[in-house]
N, C-alpha and C positions, 0 to 999 in steps of 0.2 A: 331951486329954492323954494318952489312952492309944493315939490313932492315932499320936502323935509318937514314942512309945516303940517303937511296933510298927515302925515305917521305920528309925529308928536301929538296930535289931536286924536288918534285912536289910540296911543298907548296913554293917554290921560283916562280917556272913556275906560278903558279895559281895568284901570288900577283903580278908578272909582266904584265900579262894579263890584269887584271883589272885594273892596273893604266894605260894603254895604252889606253885601251877602255874609261875610264875616260876623257884622255887628249883630245881624238877626239870629245868627247861629248862635252867638253868646249870649243873648238875651232870652232865649228859647231856654238855655242850659242852666242858667241861673235860676230858673222854675225848681228845677231837682239836679243838683249838681252829679247824683250818683246816676242817672237815669239817661240812656239813649233811646230817644224815638225811633227806631228803627223802620216804623211802616206810617205813612201819613197820606191822607186821603184830604183833597180838596174839593167843599160843596157836598150835597147830600143829592144822590137820585142821579148823579152826574155819573159819565163814565171815569174811573179810578184812574189818577196817572199816576206811575210807580216812581218813587225817588228813591236811587241806590245810592246808599251811604258806603263811604269807602272808610271802614273804622280802623283806626291804629292800633297796632299791635298795643295788647295789655302786658305792662312789664309787673312782675312779680320777684321779689328776692329770693334767691336760695337761703335755707336755713332759718325761714323765719320762726319764731317763735310764738307768735301769735296766730293761733290755730283753733277754730276755722277762722276766715280771713275771709272778709268779702273783697269781691276785686271789681265787679261790674254790673248794674242794672238793666235790663233790656226790658223795653217795653213795643207794644203794638200799637196802631191805632184803633183797631177794634175793641179796645179796652173801652169805650164811650159806648159802644153800641150793643155791649154784651159780655158775658163772660169769657175768657181766654186762659187757656193751660199752657206754659212754657214746657220745654223740651229741651233736653240738651244730651248732644252724642258726640263720640270720638275717641282717641287715646287718651284714658286719664280718669274718664267716664264709665263709658261701658267696653271699652277695649283696653288692651295691656298697654301701660301699667293701668289697671282700675282703682277705683275709690281715692283719686287725687281730687276730682272735681265733683259739685253738685250744683243744682240749680232749684231755688224755689219756684215751684210749677205755678203759683199765685202771684208773687209778686216779680219773678222774674229776676231774683238777684243770684249771682255768678258767686260761690265760695269756695275757696282750697281746703280741703279738708284734712293734708299732710303738710309736712314740709318739704319742700321740693330741692332737688340735687341737681344742679346744672351740669355738673360731670357727668349723671347718667342720661336725663334728659335736658336738652337747650331750649327747646318750644313745645307748645303744642297746639294744634288747629282743631276746633270743633266746631259743630253745627249747632244754630240755637234755632227752634221751630216754635210756632206760635198754631195753637190748634183749638178748634172748638171742642165743648163738652163731649161730644159724638164722636171725637177724634177725627174731625175733618181739617185738612191743613189750609188754616186762614191767610195766610202768606207764602211765598218761596223761604227756604232755610238761607238764613244768614253765616257766614265764615264769621269766626272768632279767633284770633291768635294771641295764645298764651306765650310769651317771654318771658326766661327765667334771667334773672340778673344773678351775673357773677360775685361772689364774695371771694376773699382770700382767703381760704378755708385747707387750701393744699400746700404743702412746703416742696421746692422741688428737690428732686432726687438725681445723683450721681448716675450715671448708666454703668457705670463699676465700683465695686468697693475700693480695688487698687488698680491703678493704670501704671503699666511699664513703658520705659523707654530709653534710651541711649543715646550719648554722642561722644564724640570721641573728645580724646583728651588736647589740651592744647587748642581748640575751638576757640573763636574771636566771638566777643561779645555781639548778641543780637543771632546767635545760632539758632535756628529752630530747632527744639528738642521734641517735644512731642503736642497732641490736643487734647483735651479733656472735653466732655460733655455733660449736660445733665437735661433732665426735662421737667415739667410742672404742670399738672393737670388741672390747672386754672385757665380761665380765656386768653388764651396768647394775644389776644387785641387790648387786652388790658394790663395795666402795672403790676395785678397780679401774679404774671406770669412773666414778666420784666427779670431775666437774670444778670446777676454778677457773681463774677467769679474772684477768687484773691487766694494768695498764699499765706498762710497763718502761721507755719513752722519749718523747720528746716533742720535735717539730721545728717551726719555725715557718717561713714563707714569706711575704716574704724571712727569710733567716736573721736569729736573735738579734733579732726584733723585740718578742718578749713572752719574759721569763725565768719568769713564775709559771707554776705548775703551772695549766691551764686547764679539764682533763676528768678524768673519774673514770669507774670503770666498777663497775659488780654484779658480786662475785666468783661469784655463782651463776648469775646470769641472763645476763652478758653485756649488758648495757644501757649505753651511754655517755650521759653527762648533763655539764652546765657545772658547773664547781665554782667560778668566779670571775667578777667585773666586768671591763669591760674590752675586750672584742669587738668591735674597730672595723676594720670592710672595709678605711678607708682606710689604715689601720696595718699589719694582717697579712691576707694575702687567703688564707691555707691553713694546716692545720698537719697535721701526718704524724705518727700516733701508731704506738709497736711496742706489739705487744699480745701477750701469752704466755697460755697455758692450760696446763695441768696435773692428772693423775689423783691419784685416792689423797686426793682433797679440796685440791689445790693441792700437794702434796708428792711426788708423783710422777714419773712420765714427761712430759716437756714438749714442746709446738711453738708457732711463732711465727708471725704474720701481721702485716699492717700497715692500719693504718685512716687513710683521707685525708679530713679534714674541712674543707670551704668553706665561708667565712665571706660568707653571702649579703647581699646589700646592702637594706638601706630608703632610703626616698625623704628622708634627712635632708640634702641639699644641693639650694639651689633654682639654675636655670642664673643665668647672669649674663654680660651683654653684654661683648664686649672686642674691639676699642673700643667706646664709645659712641656715636660719631658718624662718618657716612658721607656724602661728595659722589660722585655718581653721573650719568653725562649721559646721555639719552635723545633719540634720533631722534623728530621730531614725524611723524603718518600712520605709525606702526609700532608694530603690538601684536602680543599674543601671543609677546612675544621675551622674553628673560631681559635684563635691563639691569643686574643685580649682584646681592651676595651679602652678609651678614652672618652673624657668628660669635659663637659665645655658650661659656662652660665651663662642666660640670657635673660634678663628684668621684664622682657615684655611677655606679654599674655600667654601663659603655658597652653599648649594643644592648639594654638592658631600658626598661621602661618608667619607670622611675625617672631613666633618661638622656634618653630621647627629650623633643623639646621642640615646641611649636606656638606660631604668632608670630601677630601680631594687628598689621594695621593701622588707624592711625586721621588724622584731618587731611586725609582724602581726600573732600570732599563730592562728587565727579563719580563716585566709584568707578571712576577711570583705573587704580587699581594693585591687585596681590595678591601674597600671599608663600606660599610653600611650603615644606616643609621636607623638605633632604635625607635620605633614611634611612642614609644612610653615614657623611655627617660632622656630620652634626646643624647644619649650617648653614640659613639663611633664604635663599632664592632670591627675588628682587625680579623680578615682570614686570608689562609694561604689558596691559592687559586692554581698556583702549579708546584711541583714537589722542590723541595730544597734539597739541595746535595750538599753534604758536609765536606766533601772531599773537593769539591771545587768553591765555593764560598763558605764559610763560616759565621760571619757576621753581616747581617745587612742594616743599614741606615737610612730610616725614613723620613720624610718631611710631608707633615699633614696640615691642610689649612681648612677651614671652615667658615660660613657663613649662613645667613639665614635663606629661605626659599622664596620670602617675598623680599622686594627690594629696600632697603633701608629708605625712610623720611628724610625728607630736605632738613628736618629740626633735628635729627641726629648727628653726633658729633663726627665728624670728618677724621675716621682711624682707618689705618690698615688692616686688612684681614688678620686676625688671629692664627697663630700658628704654634705648632710643635714637633718637637723630634722623638721620635721612637726608634731604640736600638734592638735588632732582633738578631737574638744569639740562636745559632743552629744547631740542634744537639745530635749527636752522631747515634747511631745505631746500626745494630746488625742487617745489612741488605740482603735479600734473597737473590742467588744467582740469578743469570737471566740469559736464555739462548739468544744467539745473534739472528736466528731467524726462527719462526715458529709459523706454519710448519717447516722443518728440514725436508726441501725436495733434492731427490738422487735419483739420477738418471742414469741407468746402465744396459746394455744388453741385456737379454734373458738369457743367454750362452755364458756370463761371465764365470771365469774359473774361481773356486773358492779360496780365501786368501786375501780377495782383492780389498785393498782399502777403498771403503764408499766413501767417508767424509772425515774432515779434520776442522779442529779450533771450531767447535759449535758453540761453546757457552765461555760466559766470564765472569766475573765477581766483583760486584763495587768496592767491595772492601779487602780485596786482592787476598781473599783466603783459598785454603786448599779445598779441592772441589772434588768429589766421588759422583762416579757415574754410574750408571746402570740400565740395563733393560726390562722395562715396566711390562710390555706386552709383544710379544712377538709371535702371533699363532703358528705359524711355519716352522720359527726356529731358523730361520736362515741368517742371522744376523749375530754380531758378536761387537763387545766394546770395551776398549781399555779401560778401565774403571779410573785410572789417575788422568788420563791425557783426555780421553772422550771421543778417540778415534773410533768410527763405525767401519767393522770388517765382513766378509761375506764370508759366512761360517758353510753353508751349503748352496748347492744349485738351486735355482730359481727354477720353478716350474709355472710357466703359464697356464695349464688348466688346474692348478689350485683352484677351489671353491672361495679362497680368500683373495685371490686376483680378481679386483673389478676394472673394469674399462683398463687394464693394464696397467693398473696402479696396486700397488701393495702396502699396508700402512703396518705401521709399528709405533709403540709410545717408549720413549727414554726420560729418562730423570735423574737430575744432578742435587747434590746435596753440597753447602758449605760447612766448615767447621763448626759454627754456632747451629747448627740443625736446620737452618733455614734451605728452603728447598725450591725445584721449580720441575714443570715437567713440559714437553714439547712431543709432536707428533712428527714422525717420519713416513714421507710419502714417496716409496720408491718407484719411480716411473721405468716399468720395464718396456725396451725397445726390441719389437718381434725382428726374430732374424730369419735366417733361410735354414732350417734344420733339417727339413725331410723332403724327401724327392715325391713328384707324385706318383702315383697307382693308377691303374687302369682297371677299368672294370665293364662287361665281363670278359673273362679269359677262355670261353667257350662258348660255342654257337654251334647251328644248325643251318646249313643252307642248301636249298635243292640242286640235284647236277643235273646235267645231260641239256635236253633243250628247254627244258622248264625254267625261265627266269622271272618267276613271280615275286621271288626274294632277292633283290640285287643288292642289298647288303644289309648292312644290320648297326646300329647306334653304339658307338663306346664313349663312355665316361670316365672322366679325369680327376682325383680328387685328392687333398692334400692337406695334410696335418697342420700346415702352417698358414697364419693369417694374411690378408692383406697387408702389404702391398706383395708377397713370398709367394703367394698363391696363383690365382687365375689372372690373367688370363694363359690358356697353356697353346704349346706347340705341338702338333703331332707330326710324325715322319717316319716312314718305313725306310730305316738304311741299310739293308740287306740288298744291293744289286741284283740279286738273284729272284727276287721276289717281286719280278717284274709283272706278273699276273694280278699282282694287287695293286689297290689304290687308298690311301686313307682323305677323306674329304673333311675339312673343320668346318662346324656348324654353327657354333658359338666358343664364348671363350672357355667352358668346359664340355663338350662335345664334339665327336667326330663321327663320320659315319665310314665303316669297312667296307669294301666291296670288291669281287674279283673283277678283272678286267675283260677275262675269256670263260666261256663255259666249261664247268668244273665237271670231271669225272667224280663218279661214288668214291669216296674215300676220305681220308683224313689229312689235313695241312695244316701246319704251324705257321704262324705271321708274325715276325718281330716288328713291335711297331716302338719306338721313342716319341718319349713326350717331357718336355720340359716347361719347367713353370717361370714365372717373371719376377725372381728374388734376384737380388743382388750381394752375390753373386747367384747365379741360377742353378737349381738343382735338376739331375736329370736321371731317367729310370728307363730300363728297356723292359719291357712285356712280352711275353710269349702268348698270343692268340690262338688257342685251338678251335680250329673250323670243321667239323663233321658234315662232308656232302653227301646227298642220299638222294634216294629216289621218292619223288614226292608223289601223291596223290592228287585227284581232281581239284582239291582245295587248296593245296600247295603243301600239305602236311606231308612230312616223312613217313614212309610208312614204317622205318623202324622205329619211329617214336610211338605210334599206334600199337605196334606188339609190345613194346615195353608197356605201354598204357593198359595193353588187355591182360598182360602180366602181372598187374598190380592187384591190389583190393578194389581200388577205383574201377580197373575193367572188369572185374567181375559184376560190381553192380550195373557197369553198363550194358553187359550181354544181358542181366536180367532186365533192363529197361528195354533191349531191343525186342525179348523173346515177349515183351507184354504187349509192347506197339504192335508187333505182329499178327498176334493174336487179336488184339482189335481191328486192324483191317481185315483180318478172315471174317469177324464176325460182321464187319461193315458190308461185304461182298456177299455174305449169306442174307442179310436183309435186303439188299438190293434185288438179288434174284428173287425173294420173297414179292416183294413189291411189283416188279414185273410182272411174274405171273399173274399177279392179282392184278393189273392193271388190263391184260390181255384179256382176261375172262370177264373183266367188266366192259371193255369195248364191246366184245361180242354180244353181250347180253342188250346193250343200248340198241347196237344195230337190230336186233332182231324185236324188242320190243317197242320201239320209240319211233318206227318210221314214218308213221302217221303225223309225229311233230315235228323231225326235223328233216323231211323227204329223203332225198336220195343224198345227203353229206354224210361220209364214214366218219367223219370229225366228233369225238366224244366231248360233247359240251354238258359240263357239271356244275352243279350248284350245291356248296355246302353251307349248312348252318353253323355256326361257330358259338361257341357255348365257352366264354371264359370264365373263370373262376374269379379271377382279382384283373384289376385293369392293369395294363402295362405289362404284363407277362408274358410276351414275346408267344413264340412257337411252343414253349415247355407247357404255357398254362392254356393252351386250347385245345378243345375236346371236338373233332370234324363230327358235324351229323348229316350222314348222306342221305340226299334225294331219293336213293332208292326205296325210302320209307313208304312212299308214295306210290312204289309198284305193287304189283298183284304179288303177294309171296309164293302164288305156285307157278307164277311164270318165271320166277328165280331158279336157275339153274343150280343142281346140288352140287356143291364142293365142298371137299375137307377145310377149306380157307373160310367156308362162307360165314365169318363172323363181320362184324364191323371194323375197321381198323381202328383200334384204340380204344372201342370200346368196351368191349367182350362181350355185347349183345348177340345172339344168332339173328341172322337176317329173318324180316318178317316179324317177330316179335318187337313191340313197341317198349321203349325205354319209358323207366319210370321218371315223373319229375321229381325233382329235389324239394321243391318251394310248393308243393299242392300234396294231399293224402293221397296214399295209394289205394285205397278201399274203395274208390269211386268207379263205375262201371265206365269203360270208354264206349262212345257211339260206334255205331256199325259204318266201316268205310266202303265205298263202294270198290268191289270186287274185278269187275268187267271193264275193259276198256273200250272204249266207243267203237260200232262198228264204221261208224260214218266219221269221217274227218271232222264235220261240222257240229258233231257233239262233243268236242274236244272240249269248250268253255264249259259245257255243262259239267262234265266229265272232273275238271279242274276247280269248279265252283262247289261242286258237292265234297271233293276231298278237303278245301278248305275249310268250308263250314264244319266239317267232321274232325277236324283237327283242332278248329277254335274252339269247339265245346268237349275236347278232348282233357279231362283234369289231369290225368297223367301224362301228356305230353307236354313239352314246353310249347308256349304259343310264337307265333312269329314276331310281335311284339311283347316282350319282356321287360319291365321295371327291373334291372339288375342293381343289387346293392356293393357298391365298391368301397374301397377305403378311402378314408375320407383325403382330399388331395389338395385342400385348400381353398379359400374364397377368389373370388375375381376372375373366373375363368372367361377368357374371350371366346372359347370355343362354343359353337352352339350344338344342341341337340342331338343325338346319334339315332334317336329313336322317330319311327314315325309317327307317333302319336303326337309329338311336336310340330308336324309336318301341315303348314297350312294351306297346299293344294291337292289335287286327287291326280289319281293315274293319267285321268283327262287333260290334265293340265301339262303334263310334262313333256318332254320332247325327248326322242331316242332318237335323234340323227348322230349323236355322238357315239352310239353303239358300231355304226360303220365305220367309225375310223380304228377301231380295235382288231378289225382284220376281219376274215370270212367267217369264221365262228361264231361271230355276235351280228353279223349281218341279218343270217334268217331270225334272230331271236329279236331285233328291230322290228323286220317285216311282222312278227308274228302280233306285236304289241303296238304297232302304230301300221295300221293296215292301207294307210294311204301310200 
């Protein structure tokens, strides 16, 4: 209880203080009702205590006709101590929109310079400044907010000039149809934007179809709904309502619009045939064509599922008819889907029924489906004859005799008219036909080898025509059965065999051929029927070949061997063939010498003899060349033994080195030109001989060959002419000769850069020239020369004295 008393005392004290503060401000404001003292100081020469004022918004009505209009005056405490200059900044003053407000820099009066529009600018926030004459800011800036008061200067506007909606016919009252909307630019928090909707007019289409008010509208939301019963689309299709909206809750400014309401259809009417009976004619043998149409009526909305119908055909046991719906007219299109036959049935009675695609509404009358009767009369026409089968297949043996009946009763006519038959195409002329009955006969024998027989089938074409001129054609395919007409034949009928002890050709191959085809040909059976020919036997190799060989050694002479060959036909065919065998003496190659004699006696033999003569001449030349080479080799060996005893010691073997000069790479022996080391010898020591020329060079011994890659007019150096007397001087002798040869411009050096044809890039082979060698003679190992035989052992000792 004491706590409640304490809180009550504190609350009373706070209320009293607020009231006294309000009275002080009121008394101060009475001195100048338009002046606001924004800055005050208490005392002089003391620290100023700032008082922050909460300035309420200044309210200004829009569209004011009093211009300029004083809005508020501000003052500073500094006015008593000196001159104060007032400034105003912000939107409406020095910012867009400019020139709406101004301030008197002496008095601090804020004025409006032009009428304001709340729909463009609802409020302005400005900054007020108090400045000294020198521009020094005396106080902190103060915020002034100007609020534009709304006036009802904008009328409401519908969001659309026309609104469209629909409602089903026979809808109950209170059914929502549609909603309309409008806007007002005035302040939505005031009555200036409070809208009220109403219906001020109603028109029906067709006019005056309905006189009572069928629709209402919600005054606040704009929702349109049905007010009464009786909306029948078959009576009235559409309503046109005149709408109105007003602000100030419906008592202010107004605007009008139109609402068009369509009455949508429900399926409350079943389709009905009109008329209910039809008579239609249809040609026989014509199908997939329209023969007639039926019509129905439906009061529902055309083009919708409530109006569209589907038809059903009954009393059509063979399914000859079908009916479809024309989507534009809603008519039933009756067609024949299977050909009608006048001779079978001349009239058809059909029952048609019709119904909507959409099911009927529960508000529709409960009536049975509408039906109609259609009588279809079949019109007779001349029907073309037809073949009972097409193509006509006939299967006969290939050896059938002429005059044979191949086929009968091949065609018929639905109208039972007389028929005429003819052959339209018969490439070989093998067939004949009875023009009245159509029986097909064989006129000439068949030939399986005819180009018109393909895969054992011969094709022809026949035609039939009735009395009315209607015709039809059919192909005739004659399948020829292969028969065993030909016996097999044996090849060859003559051969040669070696007589005597030579048995190089123990037999030869026989081949059987048959003009018949499988299965009347291979496999064949080979038999020697004559028992007197027991010296011969025939062995089957495969289905078509056998080997005939003698069982004893034959003597030279003529032999006749009879072989019986049988094919695999049914019945089989056999034939005797006599094979003539000539037994002759054969040479070492197994060829009969009698055959060689015959061969030599022919034109081919003359050519062969000429070839033998040419070969013999070549052999003779080779022998002479060999003798010359042998004599030359003997002379060289004698020369080496006489002049090089200090080099090779006591060995009598001829050790030779050749410097080979190749004109092009890869030429082999035909492209090499041997250069004999005899050039290093003293020409005076060389024994004279008539063949003392270098083999293959054409140069006489002792004459230096000319270089082909250097000028020929340069002098050659003097070569050493005397061999050393002491074997120890052999090294100096060789070095002098090498030096002279290296400096000789007319002799190819030992290391020569040869130019060969381009052989491509990327060769993995190393250089063959000693120019590219990275080691000297002293670095080489010559032990491998000991493995080459006694001829090279001395050479290894000479280069490697170890």
